[in-house]
N, C-alpha and C positions, 0 to 999 in steps of 0.2 A: 637340796632340801635340808633345812636346819632342824635339829632335834630340839623340841621345846624342853626347857628346864624349869621355867616358872610354873608352879602348881596350877595357876589359872590357865596358862597356855596349854598345859597338859590336859586339863579337863576339857578345854575347847577342842583340842585335837581328837581326844577320845570321842567326844560328842559328834564331831564331823565324821569320823570313821564309822561310828555306830549308825549314823544316818545313811552313809554310803552303803554299808552292809545291808541295812534294812531295805534300801531302794533296790539293791541287787536281788533280794529275795521276793520282791513284789510280783514276780512273774511266776505263775503256777507251773510252767514247764521247768523252770529252774529248780523249784522245790521238788518236783517229781524226779528230776535228774539227781539231786542230792540224796534223796531216799534210795534211789537205785544204786548209787555209788556206795551207800552205807553198807550194802550187802557184800561189798568187795569190788576190786577192779573189774572193769568190763573189757570188751574187745576193742575199746578205744583207748587212747593214751591218757585217760583221766582216772584219778582216784581221789577219794576223800582225804584231805590233808589233816583234818582234825575231827575226831568222832564227837567232840563237844558241840559241834555245829548241829548235828542231828539231835543230841540231847536237848539243846536249847529249843530246837523246832518242836520236839515232842512235848516239852514243857509248855510252849505257847499253845499247841493244839489242845492240851489238857485244860488249860485256862479257858480257851474258847469253847470247848465242849461244856464245861461247867456253866459258863455264861449263857450259852444257848439253852441248856437244861433249865436254868433258873428263869429265863425269859418264858420258856414254854410253860413252866409251872404257873408263873404269874398270869400268863394269857389264859391258861386253863381255869384258874381260879376266877378270873374276871368274867370269863364266858359262863361260868356256873353261878355267877352272881355273888361270889364270896370275896 
């Protein structure tokens, strides 16, 4: 495997890795496993390699919560005729 040195190649590689990472997180069971590992090592041989993964997931959840709340407010306003 060659290490990219051209800024465009680096950007493409980061984008590829980002997509691969997001794809890996597309399974709800994997997310639950990550949150379980965030509390510390379990009786299996897995541990969370980097706490920032959980921080990023928490940030995504906060964004999603806000979007759901905003949609609910809009739907409530529309239902009330406002």
